[in-house]
Backbone as CSV, one residue per row, in Angstrom:
resi,resn,N_x,N_y,N_z,CA_x,CA_y,CA_z,C_x,C_y,C_z
1,MET,83.279,112.628,106.304,83.643,111.379,105.606,85.181,111.348,105.428
2,LYS,85.828,110.305,105.834,87.180,110.146,105.753,87.514,109.013,104.703
3,ILE,88.234,109.501,103.704,88.565,108.602,102.614,90.032,108.432,102.474
4,ILE,90.520,107.173,102.439,91.927,106.914,102.209,92.170,106.427,100.850
5,VAL,93.079,106.997,100.138,93.444,106.483,98.746,94.869,105.877,98.803
6,CYS,94.884,104.531,98.527,96.271,103.870,98.472,96.745,103.980,97.079
7,MET,98.026,104.406,96.936,98.582,104.572,95.688,100.046,104.049,95.731
8,LYS,100.674,103.970,94.514,101.930,103.434,94.402,102.701,104.147,93.404
9,GLN,103.977,104.441,93.619,104.856,104.968,92.609,105.465,103.834,91.801
10,VAL,105.385,103.849,90.481,105.726,102.719,89.704,106.794,103.136,88.665
11,PRO,107.614,102.246,88.155,108.546,102.636,87.110,107.725,102.942,85.822
12,ASP,108.213,103.919,85.104,107.574,104.187,83.710,107.764,102.944,82.928
13,ALA,106.582,102.439,82.384,106.654,101.266,81.595,107.672,101.270,80.383
14,LYS,108.075,102.486,80.039,108.995,102.555,78.891,110.484,102.330,79.347
15,ASP,110.679,102.196,80.640,112.062,102.036,81.073,112.119,101.079,82.260
16,VAL,111.537,99.839,82.012,111.561,98.860,83.168,112.817,97.981,83.108
17,ARG,113.486,97.837,84.210,114.587,96.893,84.346,114.572,96.078,85.587
18,LEU,115.227,94.891,85.550,115.221,94.089,86.712,116.555,94.086,87.421
19,ASP,116.619,93.946,88.661,117.822,93.809,89.380,118.298,92.323,89.271
20,PRO,119.419,92.037,88.656,119.862,90.658,88.343,120.181,89.866,89.598
21,VAL,120.337,90.564,90.766,120.676,89.911,91.888,119.393,89.461,92.740
22,THR,118.503,90.453,92.899,117.255,90.157,93.726,116.106,89.766,92.849
23,ASN,116.104,89.891,91.550,115.106,89.579,90.589,113.845,90.460,90.887
24,THR,114.065,91.621,91.480,112.945,92.535,91.770,113.212,93.751,90.817
25,LEU,112.204,94.644,90.637,112.388,95.753,89.799,113.397,96.683,90.258
26,ALA,114.400,97.140,89.324,115.314,98.125,89.716,114.715,99.505,89.584
27,ARG,114.808,100.252,90.602,114.153,101.633,90.588,115.137,102.758,90.548
28,GLU,116.387,102.512,90.865,117.382,103.540,90.821,117.721,103.914,89.381
29,GLY,117.671,105.249,89.096,117.911,105.746,87.761,116.784,105.478,86.706
30,VAL,115.581,104.969,87.239,114.489,104.772,86.400,113.365,105.829,86.766
31,GLN,112.906,106.453,85.737,111.871,107.393,86.021,110.539,106.800,86.514
32,SER,110.024,107.410,87.561,108.905,106.824,88.180,107.636,107.739,88.045
33,ILE,106.447,107.193,88.118,105.163,107.862,87.831,104.192,107.425,88.883
34,MET,103.102,108.085,89.015,101.985,107.650,89.875,101.318,106.515,89.067
35,ASN,101.050,105.386,89.719,100.295,104.304,89.027,98.996,104.868,88.378
36,PRO,98.845,104.537,87.039,97.743,105.203,86.388,96.350,104.903,86.981
37,TYR,96.092,103.637,87.380,94.867,103.301,88.021,94.597,104.117,89.351
38,ASP,95.677,104.407,90.002,95.544,105.127,91.233,95.145,106.534,91.018
39,GLN,95.457,107.086,89.858,94.969,108.372,89.525,93.464,108.497,89.481
40,HIS,92.814,107.454,89.039,91.369,107.347,88.950,90.744,107.167,90.234
41,ALA,91.552,106.407,91.189,91.002,106.195,92.506,91.030,107.543,93.247
42,LEU,92.093,108.304,93.055,92.213,109.616,93.762,91.135,110.568,93.211
43,GLU,90.873,110.550,91.995,89.788,111.529,91.374,88.424,111.164,91.928
44,GLU,88.175,109.797,92.077,86.851,109.465,92.624,86.756,109.826,94.032
45,ALA,87.818,109.696,94.868,87.836,110.183,96.238,87.499,111.609,96.353
46,VAL,88.193,112.397,95.598,87.947,113.911,95.567,86.490,114.277,95.249
47,ARG,85.960,113.521,94.276,84.596,113.712,93.830,83.669,113.373,95.051
48,LEU,83.904,112.348,95.731,83.078,111.921,96.893,83.196,113.057,98.010
49,LYS,84.493,113.601,98.225,84.655,114.513,99.195,83.848,115.767,98.910
50,GLU,83.841,116.157,97.621,83.185,117.337,97.205,81.656,117.176,97.386
51,ALA,81.200,115.973,97.276,79.739,115.704,97.330,79.215,115.615,98.815
52,HIS,80.097,115.066,99.644,79.648,114.837,101.043,80.503,115.455,102.159
53,ALA,81.461,116.249,101.724,82.447,116.910,102.675,83.297,115.809,103.371
54,GLY,84.286,116.269,104.110,85.226,115.353,104.731,86.630,115.602,104.315
55,GLU,87.422,114.456,104.273,88.840,114.633,103.895,89.377,113.381,103.153
56,VAL,90.327,113.680,102.308,90.978,112.640,101.554,92.469,112.541,101.932
57,ILE,92.858,111.330,102.377,94.291,111.167,102.749,94.895,110.132,101.721
58,ALA,95.923,110.548,101.023,96.696,109.778,100.259,97.814,109.022,100.956
59,ILE,97.993,107.794,100.687,98.945,107.051,101.489,99.703,106.085,100.420
60,THR,101.036,106.011,100.589,101.895,105.190,99.718,102.945,104.517,100.564
61,MET,103.237,103.224,100.231,104.440,102.582,100.815,105.484,102.546,99.780
62,GLY,106.760,103.096,100.103,107.723,103.088,99.062,108.996,103.857,99.541
63,PRO,109.936,104.085,98.692,111.188,104.701,99.058,110.938,106.217,99.214
64,PRO,111.925,106.999,99.705,111.638,108.397,100.109,111.152,109.179,98.860
65,GLN,111.633,108.844,97.672,111.201,109.646,96.526,109.684,109.422,96.169
66,ALA,109.047,108.462,96.790,107.609,108.319,96.568,106.854,109.411,97.170
67,GLU,107.383,110.308,97.838,106.776,111.569,98.309,106.266,112.304,97.220
68,GLU,106.901,112.201,95.925,106.544,112.945,94.788,105.063,112.679,94.457
69,ILE,104.609,111.478,94.560,103.218,111.182,94.064,102.218,111.612,95.128
70,LEU,102.631,111.712,96.428,101.708,112.275,97.401,101.523,113.720,97.162
71,ARG,102.548,114.514,96.859,102.391,115.874,96.512,101.635,116.103,95.285
72,GLN,101.821,115.173,94.402,100.935,115.227,93.107,99.441,114.991,93.562
73,ALA,99.149,114.096,94.469,97.857,113.735,94.883,97.228,115.022,95.589
74,ILE,98.010,115.644,96.398,97.486,116.867,97.106,97.249,117.926,96.095
75,SER,97.976,118.068,95.064,97.788,119.167,94.051,96.458,118.839,93.325
76,CYS,96.061,117.527,93.335,94.779,117.205,92.566,93.565,117.021,93.526
77,GLY,93.710,117.473,94.802,92.583,117.512,95.632,92.655,116.758,96.991
78,ALA,93.694,115.947,97.118,93.887,115.289,98.439,94.161,116.264,99.527
79,ASP,93.771,116.094,100.743,94.033,117.017,101.889,95.408,116.756,102.527
80,SER,95.919,115.575,102.477,97.194,115.229,103.162,97.719,113.979,102.509
81,GLY,98.995,113.700,102.951,99.783,112.564,102.381,100.433,111.893,103.480
82,VAL,100.566,110.606,103.392,101.294,109.742,104.357,102.279,108.829,103.618
83,LEU,103.558,108.937,103.914,104.605,108.067,103.275,104.997,107.006,104.231
84,VAL,104.809,105.769,103.968,105.213,104.662,104.688,106.534,104.141,104.156
85,SER,107.662,104.474,104.817,108.957,104.317,104.150,109.918,103.744,105.161
86,ASP,110.620,102.731,104.722,111.650,102.060,105.569,112.456,101.096,104.690
87,ARG,113.786,101.046,104.865,114.479,100.084,104.082,114.016,98.633,104.372
88,ALA,113.455,98.392,105.475,113.007,97.151,105.832,111.765,96.693,104.987
89,PHE,111.092,97.585,104.229,109.955,97.326,103.440,110.401,96.806,102.001
90,ALA,111.649,96.965,101.679,112.061,96.727,100.290,111.820,95.302,99.938
91,GLY,111.411,95.078,98.665,111.200,93.783,98.201,109.896,93.117,98.609
92,ALA,109.031,93.860,99.184,107.759,93.243,99.684,106.867,92.779,98.535
93,ASP,106.255,91.622,98.654,105.316,91.155,97.758,103.884,91.665,98.166
94,THR,102.834,91.134,97.523,101.538,91.694,97.796,101.097,91.373,99.295
95,TRP,101.429,90.213,99.757,101.156,89.807,101.100,101.686,90.732,102.070
96,ALA,103.078,91.006,102.059,103.748,91.865,102.916,103.272,93.356,102.778
97,THR,102.894,93.693,101.522,102.457,95.111,101.263,101.125,95.326,101.994
98,ALA,100.186,94.274,101.864,98.915,94.455,102.477,99.068,94.531,104.028
99,TYR,100.025,93.675,104.532,100.315,93.659,105.966,100.821,95.032,106.433
100,THR,101.703,95.617,105.695,102.313,96.932,106.024,101.243,98.064,105.995
101,LEU,100.358,98.104,104.940,99.366,99.055,104.845,98.285,98.933,105.846
102,GLU,98.034,97.729,106.273,97.063,97.487,107.378,97.506,98.177,108.664
103,HIS,98.748,97.987,109.043,99.334,98.563,110.174,99.386,100.063,110.104
104,ALA,99.719,100.529,108.913,99.815,101.972,108.772,98.488,102.668,108.946
105,LEU,97.355,102.002,108.375,96.032,102.603,108.469,95.553,102.505,109.932
106,LYS,95.988,101.473,110.598,95.503,101.368,112.117,96.272,102.461,112.895
107,LYS,97.477,102.800,112.375,98.163,103.976,113.063,97.564,105.318,112.828
108,ILE,97.027,105.477,111.595,96.392,106.781,111.147,95.049,106.897,111.928
109,GLY,94.278,105.835,112.035,93.067,105.942,112.743,91.878,105.544,111.888
110,GLY,90.626,105.829,112.288,89.470,105.432,111.528,89.327,105.915,110.178
111,PHE,88.513,105.345,109.465,88.133,105.771,108.007,86.776,105.217,107.631
112,ASP,86.226,105.828,106.677,84.964,105.378,106.108,85.155,104.526,104.822
113,LEU,86.095,104.999,104.011,86.135,104.292,102.697,87.646,104.335,102.344
114,ILE,88.088,103.181,101.630,89.413,103.104,101.059,89.247,102.884,99.525
115,LEU,89.942,103.677,98.819,89.884,103.549,97.370,91.309,103.135,96.837
116,CYS,91.413,102.218,95.928,92.716,101.713,95.376,92.428,101.565,93.924
117,GLY,93.582,101.704,93.129,93.455,101.387,91.682,93.248,99.845,91.570
118,LYS,92.796,99.464,90.441,92.457,97.984,90.233,93.756,97.137,90.502
119,GLN,94.918,97.715,89.918,96.162,97.046,90.010,97.272,98.010,89.801
120,ALA,98.569,97.593,90.074,99.704,98.432,89.695,100.282,97.891,88.402
121,ILE,100.669,98.774,87.482,101.188,98.319,86.215,102.536,97.695,86.273
122,ASP,103.246,97.674,87.402,104.537,96.970,87.530,104.346,95.517,88.008
123,GLY,103.201,95.178,88.563,102.999,93.876,89.032,101.754,93.156,88.410
124,ASP,100.720,93.934,88.195,99.523,93.362,87.563,98.859,92.292,88.324
125,THR,99.056,92.287,89.635,98.413,91.165,90.389,97.056,91.493,90.844
126,ALA,96.622,92.729,91.109,95.311,93.171,91.669,94.999,92.385,92.954
127,GLN,96.073,92.215,93.750,95.822,91.469,95.013,95.949,92.426,96.247
128,VAL,96.608,93.546,96.176,96.784,94.388,97.329,95.433,94.920,97.982
129,GLY,94.548,95.402,97.090,93.327,95.919,97.610,92.475,94.954,98.275
130,PRO,92.189,93.766,97.701,91.349,92.742,98.419,92.194,92.127,99.714
131,GLY,93.440,92.099,99.540,94.319,91.557,100.711,94.124,92.481,101.955
132,LEU,94.288,93.820,101.519,94.112,94.825,102.617,92.748,94.806,103.239
133,ALA,91.708,94.726,102.431,90.356,94.764,103.027,90.099,93.428,103.816
134,THR,90.675,92.318,103.506,90.526,91.116,104.180,91.213,91.294,105.493
135,ARG,92.360,91.856,105.580,93.167,92.036,106.793,92.395,92.961,107.770
136,LEU,91.762,93.976,107.182,91.050,94.926,108.035,89.623,94.439,108.429
137,GLY,89.237,93.339,107.794,87.906,92.848,108.133,86.759,93.580,107.538
138,ILE,86.927,94.323,106.458,85.869,95.090,105.908,85.435,94.568,104.481
139,PRO,84.206,94.904,103.996,83.733,94.400,102.724,84.553,95.118,101.621
140,TYR,84.630,94.536,100.431,85.267,95.272,99.257,84.562,94.835,98.059
141,VAL,84.708,95.720,97.027,84.319,95.459,95.643,85.467,95.857,94.726
142,THR,85.731,94.845,93.880,86.885,95.118,92.897,86.293,95.570,91.555
143,CYS,87.178,96.176,90.754,86.856,96.569,89.352,85.624,97.456,89.183
144,VAL,85.473,98.406,90.093,84.377,99.350,90.067,84.457,100.281,88.876
145,GLN,83.424,100.291,88.039,83.478,101.174,86.879,82.560,102.408,87.035
146,LYS,81.728,102.424,88.065,80.941,103.575,88.345,80.350,103.551,89.739
147,ILE,80.281,104.694,90.421,79.544,104.732,91.682,78.238,105.390,91.393
148,ARG,77.211,104.555,91.452,75.828,105.150,91.058,75.290,106.009,92.164
149,GLU,75.264,105.636,93.399,74.826,106.402,94.447,75.860,106.424,95.568
150,SER,75.838,107.425,96.387,76.763,107.550,97.516,76.139,108.469,98.577
151,SER,76.358,108.133,99.797,75.945,109.031,100.904,76.997,108.968,101.977
152,ALA,76.715,109.583,103.136,77.667,109.507,104.190,77.759,108.190,104.892
153,THR,76.940,107.242,104.497,76.939,106.006,105.241,77.215,104.744,104.315
154,GLY,77.092,104.989,102.959,77.290,103.812,102.118,77.193,104.293,100.642
155,LEU,77.251,103.291,99.747,77.206,103.551,98.312,76.733,102.419,97.464
156,VAL,76.403,102.614,96.213,75.976,101.581,95.259,76.898,101.696,94.101
157,ALA,77.603,100.595,93.767,78.611,100.632,92.735,78.367,99.586,91.674
158,GLU,78.836,99.940,90.447,78.872,98.984,89.419,80.188,98.306,89.350
159,ARG,80.272,96.915,89.425,81.384,96.131,89.297,81.452,95.562,87.881
160,MET,82.532,95.891,87.216,82.692,95.454,85.851,82.917,93.984,85.781
161,MET,82.149,93.343,84.820,82.246,91.854,84.606,82.503,91.580,83.115
162,ASP,82.784,90.402,82.733,83.054,90.097,81.310,81.831,90.393,80.457
163,ASP,80.608,90.020,81.012,79.364,90.050,80.285,78.431,91.171,80.715
164,GLY,78.949,92.192,81.280,78.197,93.382,81.783,78.715,93.894,83.035
165,TYR,77.810,94.052,84.085,78.206,94.481,85.397,77.355,94.068,86.462
166,ASP,77.843,94.029,87.645,77.040,93.683,88.842,76.750,94.981,89.543
167,LEU,75.622,95.006,90.227,75.271,96.217,91.016,75.406,95.839,92.402
168,VAL,76.274,96.469,93.135,76.586,96.155,94.501,76.297,97.271,95.518
169,ALA,75.621,97.026,96.555,75.408,98.012,97.588,76.199,97.671,98.870
170,LEU,76.815,98.565,99.500,77.555,98.276,100.685,77.695,99.524,101.650
171,ASP,77.773,99.153,102.892,77.900,100.235,103.936,79.371,100.459,104.242
172,TYR,79.627,101.593,104.850,81.103,101.883,105.345,81.275,101.200,106.648
173,PRO,82.482,100.917,106.983,83.680,101.070,106.236,83.770,100.037,105.211
174,ALA,84.307,100.384,104.046,84.521,99.525,102.903,85.674,99.866,102.104
175,LEU,86.029,99.052,101.102,87.198,99.242,100.161,86.692,98.999,98.825
176,LEU,87.055,99.904,97.864,86.894,99.707,96.434,88.119,99.748,95.606
177,THR,88.236,98.900,94.657,89.318,99.088,93.596,88.645,99.496,92.326
178,VAL,89.202,100.421,91.664,88.547,101.098,90.449,89.279,100.889,89.143
179,VAL,88.487,100.804,88.065,89.130,100.748,86.752,89.145,102.185,86.173
180,LYS,89.765,102.214,85.031,89.985,103.554,84.353,88.736,104.111,83.806
181,ASP,87.672,103.232,83.606,86.456,103.795,83.021,85.614,104.629,83.974
182,ILE,85.981,104.707,85.270,85.238,105.215,86.292,85.209,106.808,86.139
183,ASN,86.221,107.392,85.559,86.283,108.895,85.563,87.370,109.324,84.729
184,GLU,87.538,110.667,84.541,88.752,111.303,83.911,89.414,112.143,84.902
185,PRO,90.638,111.784,85.335,91.393,112.576,86.405,91.486,113.981,85.988
186,ARG,91.458,114.910,86.900,91.552,116.312,86.760,93.063,116.699,86.666
187,VAL,93.220,117.848,86.030,94.516,118.439,85.947,94.809,119.371,87.142
188,PRO,95.937,119.238,87.837,96.264,120.056,89.023,96.018,121.557,88.646
189,SER,95.450,122.281,89.684,95.358,123.656,89.496,96.662,124.446,90.104
190,ILE,96.837,125.621,89.786,98.023,126.383,90.296,97.895,126.444,91.792
191,LYS,96.630,126.648,92.326,96.449,126.797,93.797,96.818,125.320,94.402
192,GLY,96.314,124.311,93.673,96.638,122.968,94.154,98.207,122.610,94.207
193,LYS,98.877,123.089,93.183,100.296,122.955,93.210,101.043,123.751,94.257
194,MET,100.519,124.845,94.521,101.160,125.613,95.703,100.888,124.949,96.944
195,LYS,99.657,124.412,97.231,99.312,123.701,98.437,100.204,122.519,98.604
196,ALA,100.330,121.770,97.498,101.198,120.591,97.510,102.609,120.860,97.805
197,LYS,103.166,121.963,97.293,104.570,122.303,97.600,104.828,122.566,99.102
198,LYS,103.838,123.185,99.718,103.928,123.563,101.115,103.642,122.488,102.111
199,ALA,102.870,121.490,101.541,102.250,120.392,102.478,103.416,119.695,103.241
200,GLU,103.108,119.306,104.459,103.979,118.492,105.228,103.527,117.026,105.209
201,ILE,104.362,116.302,104.656,104.070,114.883,104.391,104.434,113.978,105.762
202,VAL,103.456,113.353,106.192,103.659,112.423,107.444,104.378,111.169,106.996
203,ARG,105.421,110.929,107.723,106.336,109.819,107.459,106.215,108.662,108.572
204,LEU,106.035,107.410,108.131,105.948,106.363,109.128,106.950,105.291,108.775
205,SER,107.668,104.859,109.760,108.655,103.795,109.683,108.077,102.512,110.090
206,ALA,108.825,101.363,109.994,108.361,100.091,110.466,108.120,100.183,111.930
207,ALA,109.032,100.921,112.673,108.847,100.983,114.097,107.543,101.798,114.459
208,ASP,107.312,102.888,113.652,106.162,103.737,113.907,104.820,102.974,113.853
209,ILE,104.757,102.047,112.889,103.546,101.243,112.817,103.534,99.972,113.486
210,GLU,104.604,99.725,114.271,104.728,98.537,115.117,104.658,97.239,114.222
211,ALA,105.370,97.218,113.101,105.249,96.017,112.219,106.260,94.995,112.719
212,ASP,105.857,93.681,112.640,106.642,92.563,112.874,107.663,92.461,111.837
213,PRO,109.109,92.550,112.119,110.153,92.433,111.094,109.992,91.205,110.251
214,ALA,109.395,90.178,110.715,109.252,88.876,110.016,108.141,88.931,108.959
215,CYS,107.435,90.001,109.022,106.167,90.083,108.103,106.318,91.158,107.062
216,ILE,107.441,91.812,106.955,107.614,92.878,105.979,108.809,92.695,105.129
217,GLY,108.749,93.482,103.955,109.909,93.340,103.082,110.124,91.884,102.518
218,LEU,111.328,91.648,102.078,111.616,90.315,101.615,111.472,89.135,102.545
219,PRO,111.962,89.384,103.830,111.653,88.313,104.781,110.227,87.908,105.098
220,GLY,109.257,88.826,104.876,107.932,88.588,105.131,107.127,88.331,103.822
221,SER,107.800,88.099,102.691,107.144,87.819,101.418,107.198,86.361,101.019
222,PRO,106.031,85.558,101.074,106.100,84.170,100.741,106.294,83.986,99.231
223,THR,106.100,84.991,98.415,106.285,85.000,97.002,107.781,85.299,96.675
224,LYS,108.424,84.280,96.078,109.879,84.579,95.764,110.014,84.404,94.229
225,VAL,110.757,85.395,93.671,111.111,85.245,92.295,112.552,84.595,92.283
226,VAL,112.576,83.305,91.757,113.738,82.521,91.808,114.515,82.638,90.477
227,ASN,113.859,83.045,89.390,114.551,83.073,88.145,113.725,83.974,87.204
228,VAL,114.410,84.668,86.363,113.798,85.514,85.341,114.493,85.194,83.955
229,PHE,113.676,84.893,82.956,114.276,84.490,81.738,113.278,84.831,80.545
230,PRO,113.834,85.177,79.370,112.930,85.331,78.237,112.266,84.097,77.788
231,PRO,111.083,84.172,77.208,110.377,82.981,76.841,111.127,82.423,75.579
232,PRO,111.171,81.064,75.500,111.861,80.442,74.369,111.106,80.781,73.017
233,SER,111.964,80.823,71.976,111.317,81.087,70.696,110.359,79.971,70.287
234,ARG,109.289,80.434,69.724,108.245,79.428,69.286,108.649,78.872,67.876
235,ALA,107.581,78.491,67.161,107.778,77.873,65.901,108.379,78.904,64.848
236,GLU,108.800,78.338,63.747,109.488,79.097,62.692,108.508,80.239,62.255
237,ARG,108.989,81.405,62.016,108.132,82.509,61.559,108.504,83.012,60.195
238,SER,107.605,83.612,59.540,107.837,84.314,58.285,107.185,85.626,58.142
239,VAL,107.816,86.547,57.453,107.156,87.820,57.283,106.481,87.943,55.827
240,LEU,105.259,88.363,55.850,104.480,88.457,54.495,104.749,89.792,54.012
241,GLN,104.987,89.952,52.751,105.385,91.164,52.162,104.544,91.466,50.994
242,GLY,104.491,92.731,50.457,103.745,93.035,49.240,102.529,93.789,49.630
243,THR,101.550,93.960,48.706,100.279,94.661,48.992,99.446,93.765,49.933
244,LEU,98.362,94.370,50.430,97.439,93.572,51.263,96.948,92.360,50.570
245,ASP,96.471,92.449,49.254,95.897,91.324,48.613,97.092,90.244,48.416
246,GLU,98.302,90.663,48.119,99.434,89.718,47.954,99.661,89.055,49.216
247,GLN,99.612,89.711,50.270,99.852,89.183,51.627,98.714,88.059,52.017
248,ILE,97.542,88.388,51.651,96.422,87.508,51.871,96.647,86.232,51.121
249,ASP,97.043,86.302,49.882,97.327,85.135,49.033,98.382,84.314,49.606
250,GLN,99.456,84.992,50.097,100.581,84.245,50.704,100.105,83.485,52.008
251,LEU,99.288,84.161,52.712,98.771,83.550,54.098,97.934,82.370,53.620
252,VAL,97.069,82.477,52.636,96.288,81.353,52.273,97.144,80.174,51.853
253,GLU,98.195,80.318,51.048,99.006,79.281,50.635,99.781,78.600,51.846
254,LYS,100.117,79.413,52.758,100.751,78.828,53.987,99.849,78.046,54.859
255,LEU,98.644,78.460,54.886,97.568,77.707,55.719,97.078,76.455,55.106
256,LYS,97.258,76.260,53.789,96.763,75.128,53.024,97.331,73.823,53.654
257,VAL,98.609,73.941,54.023,99.396,72.746,54.556,98.682,72.197,55.812
258,TYR,97.877,73.048,56.533,97.331,72.528,57.783,95.828,72.063,57.536
259,LEU,95.447,72.084,56.260,94.040,71.725,55.975,93.979,70.174,55.695
């Protein structure tokens, strides 16, 4: 069983800045982490590998320093890592990212299952997983909260919904995006850290994956951020002070004008 885990290195949410020229996230000098949702995708992939044998390949598209999260993935159970990196990929939106990952996966070869986090915390679009599956022509299920059954040929998954969940069965090849409820990621072992330190990360450039220059990075991104600005101040605000009962009385008095 060959499982691909798509992951992303994202800026730590505590230190997010925007490039005033490109209106994209500034990454230089900002601490980066593995996207939290992707940690759960990785854990689920390793569990499936342990249940059915096979291999787990972690892949990310990003700058050279994104190699860090691939080594982190290997320390947590992935067998290898692939870094898709080229200056030409910079500024890619979800459409261009899905295109790039599609070509990278075709370069790597066949697979049974692709696992992704539900979304990246720096964009919150939740579009790359479905976009990648659509490009590859394979079925997908989003917001998976539990894999009920799995075999070497397919699985049954619970898809989280607002009023419960859907039960979905699908055969491989397929793609799942997962939510944080699906598992609790493991802590890397000393043995895993040693393996990760020695691992050779495969690197793929735009030329390696035979990507069309017009379809990658900023030139290949139909989504353009033309302006970034703080939201305007809303209505007049006031701060309630005193004990809880006093604040409740103050609130009631203020609301009376709207009755």
